Phi, psi and omega in degrees: 000180182306324182253021177087002180283153177290140177256145174290148183282021170299329167277115193285061183292342176294335174267317183298338177298341180283344184293149176288153178299323178298318179294321178296316178298315180297319178297316178297317179298319177297313180301326180290343178276346183283147179294145178294150178253128184273057178232127179289143175295143176279147176297140180264102183244125178240143178286160175296139007267003185290341179282351175267107189268001183302324180296338179294330177299316177294317178304315181294325177297326181282316192249349182251110185263350177072016183264128172281161178295135175237121180301145178268115183297342178279351181259158175289164177300323180297313180293322177295320178296316178298317179299316180300312182294314183292316184278338183251256189300326179283340177043047184300323183295337184299328177255326188269031182223152172285152182235154178273184184297335179269358178092007177275153179291133176279117186309317182283358176247007181299124180072002184270014181087161180183175178299138178302128180304336178269004176078021184243064176102213189232137175262129190292159172291129178241026172266165177282027176283168182305322180266009181246236186253027182305320184277353182273141172274167175300324179296322176301317181293315181296324178294318177299316181294335179272321190243340185084011182255131180276167179300335179263022173067023171270171177233152180289157179224191177051221184293336180293332176297321176293322178299315183295329175305323181272316180294334176294342179264355178292154171299147181305325181297326179289321176296320176299319181294317178299314181299315180299318180294315180300320179290343180271351182294154174295134180296136178232154189264010183304134175215158182298141176295154178299141179288140179286137181280000000 
């Protein structure tokens, strides 16, 4: 934080650490062009034990590796761009993954869907597994990222609707890259738990 305190990972820094320094600088420069907002920040108050942040240092030692994205020379430029966007600034795994008891992403559940971080249902599997996007084409994915409409004419909701407001503004090549990367992921079988009757 501003005064050296540990921040909770509600700000997805475990993904943002993958961003290039140039992109971080450009993002900061862009933010500096926006008009100031004349609203005072609200005090950040957390109940005990969450107001004791010492445990966050240990959490960061476990889950924050400090590694920026490095392109894979065995992949195409399109797949590397998609990997960078998905793993870094778009931070897709932060919602679309299962988590352990400490709130860290479970590696074998990465992108396989998981409980909504806000506690409101299930975030879908976005791997090409049977319970994920196996039946979707790359074009289906790019269309969803542009419009928020699924191949079966449903629409995204909750936080994904906010995501689509932004992915819809990406250059088409970036949406293509995201789709190609998602289709290249190892298929995983994560699916939403059965609804209680």
